[in-house]
N, C-alpha and C positions, 0 to 999 in steps of 0.2 A: 662340916655342914655347908652345903651350897644352896642356901635359900635365897631366892631372888627377892629384891626389895622393890616393890611396886608402890607408887603413890599416884593416885588420881589427882589431877590438878585441873582447875578451870583456867583456860587461857583466853585472852581477848585477841582475836585475829584482827590485826590492823590492816584494813583494806583501803585502797585509794577511793573507792566509791561506797556509798551507803554507811560509812563510819564503821567503827570496830564492833564486832559481835562475839559473844561468848561461845566457846566450843570446848568439849571435853578433850583431855589429853592424858597420857600416862607417862610418868618418868619411871625408868626401870634401871636397876643396878644389880648385876650378878657377880658375886665374888669369884666365879670361875673366869670372868673377864674383868679383872679388877681395875683396869685403867679406863674403862669405858662406861658411859652412861647412854641410855637410849631414850628417845622421846617418840612416842607413837601418837599419831593423829588419826581420827576416824575417816572413812572413805568419803563422807559427804563434804569434806572441805577440800579435797584434792581436785585437780583439773580433770583427771581421767576416771574419777570415781573409785579409786583403790586406796586402801589404807597406806599411810605413809609412816615410815620408821627412819629416824635419823640417829646415827651413832656419833658420839664425840667424846673428847677426853673429860673425865671427871674434874681434873684440874682446871679446865677451861670454864666449866660451870661455876666452880668455886671462885676463881679469880674474877669472873664477870659480875659477881655480886658487889665487888669493891671498885672496879675500874673497867673500862672497855677492854675486852679480851677477844682474841681470835683474828686471824687474817684470811682464813680459808672459807670453807663452805658454811661453817657455823660461827656466829659471832654473838657475844653476850655482853650486855652493859647495864649498869644501874639506870633507873629512870625515876628519880626522886627517892625519897626515903623508904618507900614500901613497895616499889615495883621494879621488875627486872624485864628488860627487853631482850628477846632472842631473835636473830636474823638467820634465816636458812636460805643459802644461795644455791641455785640450780640453773641449768641451761634454760629452763622455762621462765625463770624470773626469781624474784626474791619474795619470801614470805616472812612477815614479821609478826611475832606474838608477844604479848605482855603477860607476865605472871606475877602473882603475889610473891614478894621476896621471902616472906616468912615460910611459904610452902616449899620453896627451894631450899632454904636453910634447914628445915625439918628433914627433907629428903636427904640432903648431904650429911646431916648428923647421923642418920640411920645407916648410911653407906659407910661412914667412917667408923661406926661401931662394928660393922661387919668386917671391914678391912681398913685398919688405920693407915693414914698417909705415911708413905715410906715402906709399908709392909707388902705392897702390891707384888713385887717379884716373888715373894714366898708363895703366892697364890697362883701364879702363872703355871699352867700345866699340872696342877695338883690333881685334877680329876683323872687325867691320862695316867699319871703316876700311880694313883690308887687302883685304877683298872688293871694296869700291868702287874702290880703287886698281887692282886687277887685273881689273876689269870683271866680276866674278862676282856682283855684287849685283843 
């Protein structure tokens, strides 16, 4: 079964002017891509007015709940006992958002129910293999 796990989350966009403001976002996990998590933001918060989708390692999100994690485009770190900060680095600049840590924990728990940690390799290419097996490839 390849059911995507979506979780709507409210994030606080941390801006340099006018203070933080709440925006909707969606965390998504798909067992067919077992190593990755995606976070989607609505068009109204982007500089060019288009929806923004970031992909990053599920392990990065998990590690970032406990300690600063990431050195690339996406970085995650705890911010007090019940908040998590995510930084998204792009050529245009850096966007920072703050999430409720409990929302992230619930999302990760659901993803680990679908694909337990360490079982990711067994899910890589499973869809293609099934399609080949049934002649749909």
